[in-house]
N, C-alpha and C positions, 0 to 999 in steps of 0.2 A: 650880351651873350654870356651865358653862365658856363664856367669851367668846372668840370667834375673832378672828383678826387683822383680818378684814374689818369687824368691828363696833367697832373702836377709833375713838373720836371726838376723840382728842387731835390737835392740829395737829402735823404733821410735814413733813419735806422731801418724802417720798413723796406724801402727799396734796396738798401744794402743787404738786408737779410734775404730778400728774394733773389738778388743777384748772386749772393754767396751760395744759396741753395741750388740754383741752376748751375753754377760752376762746379759744385761738388757732384751733382747728378751727371753733368757732362763728363767729368773726369772718370767717374765710375763706368759710364757707357763706353768711353774710349778705351779704357783698360780692358773691359769685357770684350770689345770687338777685336782688340789686339791679340788677346788670348785665343779667341775663336779662330782668327786668321792663322795664328801660329799652329794650332792643332790641325786645321785643314791642310796647311802646307806640309806638315810632318807626315800626315796620312797620305797625301798625294805623292810624296817622295819615298815612301816606305817600300822596301822590296818584300812583297808578301809571298810571291811565288818565284822560284829560281828559273832562270832562262832555259835550262835543260828540261825542266818539267813542262814548260810551255811548248818546246820543240817536239817532245815525245807526244804530248796531247794533240798538237797540230798534225803530226804525221799520222796518228791513228784516225783522226777525224777525216783526213784526206783519203786514207785507205778505205774507210767505210763509205764515203761519198763516191769514190771511184767505183767500188763494187756495185753500188746502187745505180749509178749512171750506166755502167756496162749492162746490167740487167735490164734497165729501161730501154737502152738501145737495141738489145736483143729482142725484147718484146715488140718494139716498133717494127723491126725488120720482119719478124714472124707475122705480124698483122698485115704488113704490106704484101708479103708472099701469099698469105691466105686470101686476101681480098683480090 
């Protein structure tokens, strides 16, 4: 049975260079992922809009929806009376 050069398990300069290259590449990847995770975490915890602004916006949206629903209810009652 013939053993190819890729199946050699003896330590050599070539395998050490490949291992070192992969370790450097892995360290760069881990550092990059750590930085990206930190950026996402900071963006997720950032206060972009004040709580009071959200309350005012929510109350205005509620008011508009309430008016639309009252109009819809009035139209439904009128349709029932007409039919």
